[in-house]
C-alpha positions as CSV (number, residue, x, y, z in Angstrom):
1,M,20.7,4.4,12.9
2,K,19.0,1.3,14.3
3,N,15.6,3.0,13.7
4,C,16.5,3.6,10.1
5,R,17.4,0.0,9.5
6,M,14.1,-1.1,11.1
7,M,12.1,1.3,8.9
8,L,13.9,0.1,5.8
9,V,13.2,-3.6,6.7
10,L,9.5,-2.8,7.3
11,L,9.3,-0.9,4.0
12,L,11.0,-3.8,2.1
13,I,8.6,-6.3,3.6
14,S,5.5,-4.2,2.8
15,T,6.6,-3.6,-0.8
16,G,7.2,-7.3,-1.2
17,L,3.7,-8.0,0.0
18,S,2.3,-5.4,-2.3
19,A,4.2,-6.9,-5.3
20,S,3.0,-10.4,-4.6
21,T,0.9,-12.2,-7.2
22,P,-2.8,-11.3,-6.8
23,G,-5.0,-13.8,-5.1
24,K,-8.0,-15.4,-6.5
25,S,-11.4,-13.8,-6.0
26,L,-13.9,-15.3,-3.7
27,N,-15.6,-17.0,-6.7
28,D,-13.5,-19.1,-9.0
29,S,-13.8,-17.1,-12.2
30,G,-10.2,-16.2,-12.8
31,N,-10.8,-13.2,-15.2
32,S,-13.2,-11.3,-13.1
33,D,-12.1,-8.4,-10.9
34,K,-14.4,-8.7,-7.8
35,W,-14.6,-6.1,-5.1
36,L,-14.9,-8.7,-2.5
37,A,-11.7,-10.6,-3.1
38,L,-8.6,-11.5,-1.1
39,D,-6.5,-9.5,-3.5
40,K,-8.4,-6.3,-2.5
41,L,-7.8,-7.0,1.1
42,K,-4.1,-7.5,0.4
43,H,-3.9,-4.1,-1.4
44,F,-5.9,-2.3,1.3
45,S,-3.9,-3.8,4.2
46,T,-0.5,-3.4,2.5
47,S,-1.2,0.3,1.7
48,L,-2.4,0.9,5.3
49,F,0.7,-0.7,6.7
50,M,3.1,1.1,4.3
51,T,1.5,4.5,4.9
52,T,1.6,4.0,8.6
53,T,5.3,2.9,8.6
54,L,6.4,5.6,6.3
55,F,4.6,8.3,8.4
56,Y,6.1,7.1,11.6
57,G,9.5,6.7,10.1
58,Q,9.5,10.3,8.9
59,N,7.6,11.9,11.8
60,R,9.0,10.1,14.8
61,V,12.4,9.1,13.6
62,F,13.4,12.0,11.3
63,D,11.3,14.6,13.0
64,V,9.5,15.7,9.8
65,Q,6.2,17.7,10.4
66,A,3.1,15.6,10.5
67,E,1.5,17.3,7.4
68,K,4.6,16.7,5.3
69,S,4.9,13.1,6.6
70,N,1.2,12.5,5.7
71,M,1.7,13.8,2.1
72,K,4.9,11.9,1.5
73,A,3.7,8.6,3.0
74,V,0.5,8.7,0.9
75,G,2.4,9.8,-2.2
76,V,5.0,7.0,-2.0
77,T,2.3,4.3,-1.2
78,I,0.0,5.3,-4.0
79,S,2.9,5.6,-6.4
80,L,4.1,2.1,-5.6
81,G,0.5,0.8,-6.0
82,L,0.3,2.5,-9.4
83,L,3.7,1.1,-10.5
84,K,2.5,-2.4,-9.5
85,E,-0.6,-2.0,-11.6
86,L,1.4,-0.7,-14.5
87,G,3.7,-3.7,-14.1
88,D,0.7,-6.0,-14.0
89,S,-0.5,-4.6,-17.3
90,R,2.6,-5.8,-19.0
91,H,2.0,-9.5,-18.1
92,D,-0.3,-12.0,-19.8
93,I,-1.5,-13.4,-16.5
94,N,-2.2,-10.1,-14.7
95,H,-4.0,-7.0,-15.8
96,F,-4.3,-3.3,-14.7
97,S,-7.0,-3.1,-12.1
98,W,-8.6,0.2,-11.1
99,R,-10.2,-1.7,-8.3
100,D,-6.8,-2.7,-6.9
101,L,-5.7,0.9,-7.2
102,I,-8.8,2.2,-5.4
103,A,-8.1,-0.4,-2.6
104,D,-4.6,1.0,-2.3
105,I,-6.0,4.6,-2.1
106,L,-8.5,3.5,0.5
107,G,-5.8,1.8,2.6
108,A,-3.6,4.9,2.5
109,G,-6.5,7.1,3.3
110,T,-7.6,5.0,6.2
111,A,-4.1,5.0,7.6
112,I,-4.0,8.8,7.5
113,L,-7.4,9.1,9.2
114,I,-6.2,6.7,12.0
115,L,-2.9,8.5,12.4
116,N,-4.5,12.0,12.6
117,R,-6.9,10.7,15.3
118,I,-4.0,9.2,17.3
119,G,-1.5,12.0,16.7
């Protein structure tokens, strides 16, 4: 039960980071969506962290097979990233960013590559 609570806390923290306001790009043009931006690093690292946390929570705590844990962790992470981008598209300040979504996918994919090497 203690492990469940810890996993829930980590998941809430990581989704809070994912839902934070996007950072400015490295140059000061506010409307441009640069590949080399702090926002892309946030998307990548949050997705990597979420996928890893979800995988370990399922695989190690709840004893779910690694393949199923991989698919579920990536599915939830990318779904949350997509929901964030759809939410951004409804605001005047933010916009839907394919580049943010790609950074989310790359972060989740990197986590799975690392986990499969460790596992």
